[in-house]
N, C-alpha and C positions, 0 to 999 in steps of 0.2 A: 503494500499500500504505499501511496505519496501523496504527502500534502502539502498544499501552499493556501495563501491567506490571501484574499482580494479586498481591495477597499478597506484599507484599516482601521477602525472605528479610535485608534491612539488610547486602547485599554478602557475606555469610559465603561465603566461597572452598569451604568443604568441602559446600555445598549447590548440586546439580546445576540449571543452568537449562534451562528446556524451553520450548520455543516451538511453538506450537498455530497455525496457519494456518489460517484459518476464511474463509468467504464474507462479502463484505459487502453491504450494502444495495443491492436493485437500484432503488432510488429515486435515492440521493445517492452510491453506490459507496465511502463512507469508513465510516459508523456498520455496525454489526454486523446482518448480514443473518437471515433467518429460516430456516436451516439446522436442522432439529432434532438431526442428528449434529454439528453442529459446538458446539451449546449443551450437548449431553450431554457432550460430553469436555470443555469449557470449564468447567462444573460439577465434572467430577470433579478436574481438575487445580485449579481453585480453592480448593475444599476440602484438597487436599494442600499448595497454597503457603499457605494460612492454618497448618496446622500446621507450617510451616516445614521440611518435608523436601524444601521444592523451591522455586524461583524461577519464576515462570511469565512468559512476555512471549506477550502476543496480537497476531497481525497478520491485518488484513483485507484480503482481495485483493478488488478489483471483476473477477468473471469475465466481466462486458461487455467491458472493457478490460484485460485483463490487463497487467501490467506486462513487458518484454523479460527482467527477470532470472528473473522467476518461469516463462517460458514456456521458458526456456532450461534452467532446473533441473527444471522438474516437466512439462514439455510440456501435455500436453490432460489431464491429472490435474486433478480437482475435490476443492476443499478438504471436509471437514478434512485436514489433513497435520499431523503430530507430528514434530518434530525433537528429536532426543536425543543430544547429543555429536555432531554431525555426522550422524549417521545419521536420515533421512527414512522414515518410517512412512506408507503412501500408502494403505490398505485399512482399512476400518472396522473389521472382527474383529481387524486385526493391531494397530490401535491400541489397542482395547478390551485385548487379550492384553499388549501391551506395558505399558500402563499398571498392569494387575494382577500381571506378574511382574519387572517390571524399572525401576518406577521406586518410590522410597521410598515407602512407607507405603501405596503403591496396593493392595496385596494386601487390605487392611482394609475397603475399599470395595464388594469383589466377595464379598460375603454368599451362601451357597448357599441357596437357596429354591425349590425348583421349582413349589411352586405359586403364588408369587408371579408368576414367570415366566410360569408360564401365563395367569395372570390378567392381566397386563397386553400380553402379545406382540400382541395384534391391537386394540388401541384404535385406533391411528392409521388402518389398513387401514378401520375401521367410517367414520371421519370422510371419508376419501377417497371412499369410497363414496357417502355423505350428500351430499357436494358434488358428484360426479358426475351422480349419479341424481336427487337433490331429490324424495324420493317419501317419505311418510309413513314407511311401512314399514321406509324406510332410518334414519330419523329412531330410531325404535323401537327399531332393532338394536343402534345407538349409546348409545341410552339402557338396556335393558339392561344392556349391558356395563359401562358407568358405575354401576348399579345394584350389581353384583356387586363393584365395588372398593368402593365406600360402604361395603357390608355387609360386607365383609373387615376395613376399617379400623374399622368399630361392636364388630366380634365382638373385634379385637386390642385394641382401645383404648388405641393407641399413637399418638404424632405421627407417625412415616412409616410405609412399608410392612412392615417387619420389626421394627420396635423404635421406641425414643426416639431413636435414632442415624441420621442420613441414610446412605444405600449406595447403589451404583449403580442400582439398580431405581429410587431416587427421581429421579435425574438422568436415566433415562431416560423416565420415566413424565411427570413435572411439565413438559416443553418440550411435550409432545403436548397436555394438558390447556388450556394456553396457548393453543396452535394450535384448538383445541376451543373455546374461549370465545370466543375474538376471529374467526375465521374462522366457525367454525358461527353465531355471531350475524348476522354480515355476510352471508354469501350463502347461507344457510338459516333465518335467524331461529330458530336453536336456543339454548337455554340451558339450563345444570344447574339442575334444580329447586333448589329452596331445602329440599325435603325432606331432600334428600341431605347432612344435616350433617354427618355424620362425613368425607365426602369435600370438603366446604367447609371444616371446619376443618384438613384437613390441607393444602388449598392456601394455607389462612391462613398456618399454620406455615413452609411453604416460600415463600412470598411476605416473610417475617421474616428469611432468608438471603440475604447477600450474594452468596453464592455463584449463586442463581438471580437477583436483581435487576441483578448485574453482566453477566451472561452474555443477557439476557433482549432480545430485536427489540424494536422500536415495534410499536406495534399497525397502523401502515399498513404497514412492511415484511412483516410475516405477511399481512396483506389482500393486498399487490400480488404476494406469491409465489402466491398460488393464481390471482391475475388473469393472471400472465404461464403458468401452467400451462393454463388455460383458454384462453388466447388462442394457443396453439401452433398454428402452420399459418398464421394469421392475421396478418400482417406489421404490417399498416397498423395493426390494435388492439394489436399488442405493442410499437409506436414512441409509439402516443397514453400507455399505461402507462409507458413507460419516461420517457417525459419528463411525466408526471403534475405537477401544483403540488405543489411543497415544502410540506411544512405542518411546524408544531411537532410534535416525535417525541409520542404518547401512550402511557400504558402502562397496561392494565387491570390493576390489583393490588387492588382493592375486593373486599369480598365481602358476600352479602345477609345474614348472620343475624349475630347477636351472638356472640360467642366470650368464654366464660366462663374464664380461665385459671387 
């Protein structure tokens, strides 16, 4: 298990410490893994830590070799796991609800916007379908969905999905966009068109946030995440992927258009 502290509260005793346990890299077992929900809740909590409403401790766990104390406490449960004052919250929907209702400042992150919720809810399933089928029409389905998001951002003319302040929808969407960039390019030669300027501008603003960059997995971990999914059932291939050559981690955060602030 590997720990790090985000958004230090300077030791203020009245600020609660929240621990988030996330999946570790499937490559080295230490750095951040490519779990979308882990990154989403990491971002939510990091933003609150920046506001000094909480002190955040993030712990990575290698689920291929979970330590004995993790097995004792959580058995077969997979991260993300949130721990607040000794209380462990183990399910994604319960973690989200706990952040919203019980963690100081959390309520402000959870904006109510049914249009945005509907807009982003199926974007990841279209990526998975594209990677599974690898057919042109599956690429077009994802492309069409991204265009809707681009058009929404262009019409609103705001930095983020619901306004100029980041909210829970951004913490949900941006990790998925990163997977689309990295895994889509690697497995299907898919790229977000440069003509989607509003979407690229949105991604640019997200790349400027510590909440995203501190929670973002390396490109290699995103790629290996999908390699392992595709290798399920093939023990030999999984072993090859598990022990693939360690590289210096890289992070794709450049954008192909000029941004005029």
